[in-house]
Each structure stands twice: as C-alpha cells, then as structure tokens.
C-alpha positions in Angstrom: 0.2 0.1 -0.3 3.0 2.2 0.7 4.3 1.7 -2.7 1.1 2.4 -4.5 1.2 6.0 -2.6 4.6 6.8 -2.7 4.0 6.0 -6.6 1.1 8.3 -6.9 2.8 10.9 -5.5 5.9 10.7 -7.7 3.3 10.8 -10.5 1.1 13.5 -9.0 5.0 16.0 -8.6 5.6 15.1 -12.4 2.0 15.9 -13.7 2.3 19.5 -11.4 5.8 20.1 -13.5 4.4 19.3 -16.8 1.5 21.5 -16.2 3.6 24.1 -15.1 5.8 23.7 -18.2 2.9 23.6 -20.1 1.5 26.9 -18.1 4.7 28.5 -19.4 4.6 27.6 -23.4 1.0 28.6 -23.5 2.1 31.8 -21.9 4.5 32.6 -24.8 2.1 31.2 -27.6 0.5 33.9 -30.1 -2.5 32.6 -32.4 -4.2 34.7 -34.8 -8.0 34.4 -35.6 -9.7 35.5 -38.7 -12.8 36.6 -40.2 -14.1 37.9 -43.5 -11.4 35.5 -45.5 -8.8 37.5 -43.5 -10.4 41.1 -43.7 -9.9 41.2 -40.5 -7.5 39.6 -38.0 -6.6 39.5 -34.3 -3.8 37.7 -32.5 -3.8 37.0 -28.8 -1.6 35.5 -26.2 -2.3 32.0 -24.4 -2.9 34.1 -21.8 -5.8 35.7 -23.8 -3.9 39.0 -24.2 -4.6 41.3 -27.2 -1.4 41.8 -29.4 -2.9 43.0 -32.5 -5.6 43.7 -34.6 -5.5 44.1 -38.0 -8.2 45.3 -40.8 -8.4 45.7 -44.3 -9.4 49.5 -44.9 -12.1 47.9 -47.3 -14.3 47.0 -44.8 -14.1 50.2 -42.8 -16.7 52.1 -44.6 -19.5 49.8 -43.3 -19.4 50.2 -39.3 -21.5 47.5 -38.5 -20.0 45.0 -40.7 -16.8 45.8 -39.1 -18.0 45.3 -35.6 -19.0 41.7 -36.4 -15.7 40.4 -38.5 -13.7 41.8 -35.8 -16.3 39.7 -33.0 -15.9 36.6 -35.4 -12.0 37.3 -35.6 -11.8 37.7 -31.4 -14.0 34.3 -31.3 -11.8 32.5 -33.9 -8.8 33.1 -32.0 -10.3 32.6 -28.5 -11.1 29.1 -29.9 -8.1 28.7 -31.1 -6.0 29.2 -28.0 -8.8 27.4 -26.1 -7.9 24.1 -27.9 -4.4 24.2 -28.1 -4.5 25.1 -24.1 -6.9 21.6 -23.6 -4.3 19.8 -25.7 -1.1 20.9 -23.9 -2.8 20.6 -20.7 -4.3 17.2 -21.4 -0.4 15.7 -22.9 0.9 17.0 -19.3 -1.6 15.0 -17.5 -1.0 12.0 -19.6 -0.3 8.6 -17.3 -2.3 10.4 -14.5 -5.9 8.9 -13.7 -7.6 12.0 -14.2 -11.4 11.5 -15.1 -12.2 13.0 -18.7 -13.4 16.3 -18.9 -12.3 16.9 -15.3 -10.8 20.8 -14.9 -8.0 21.5 -12.4 -8.2 24.5 -10.5 -6.2 27.5 -11.7 -5.2 25.8 -15.3 -8.2 25.6 -17.6 
C-alpha cells in the first residue's frame, strides 16, 4: 500500500511539473484568428491578451460589418487558444488517472 501511495505522489509531482511547463509554454503562445477571408485578424496570447488587430481598409466603410468581423475574429482566436490549451494540458496530465473532462483549478 505504501508503495502505491509513494508512486502516486511521484506521478502527481511529475504531473505538476508538466502542467507548469505547459502553462509557461502557453504564456508564450500567440495565435491569430481571422474573419471575412482574412479582412480582419486578431492576435491573442495563450493568456488571452490581445497583441494586435488588423483590419483591411475596404471594410471600414461599413461599421456594422466591421464590428461583426472583429467579433468573429476574436472568437476564432479564443477558440484556437482554448483548443491549444486543452491539448497541451491533456498532454501534461498523461499517465495520471484524471477523469475525462475534469478541470484542474487555475489551469483551464
């Protein structure tokens, strides 16, 4: 029984190190979401900080369309960050008996 607990603790320590490394990598990550065939693009970091917005001048004459394209580009970037985060975090927890879909506080 003690061997199992010690082994589980070692696995937990390794998982914690892997999660920390994955978080550091995500902090450096930048993804670009786009809309309107690239007329609007938004770049976000893995921490959901906006690094840039590019808008094709041809869409500026229609404010409502521009607003819709900016929203769509942001949502595209957010979805990409979330997918990459989930992928990296699930890789970091590989080998640990964590139920599918369980969220680890402070990570997702």
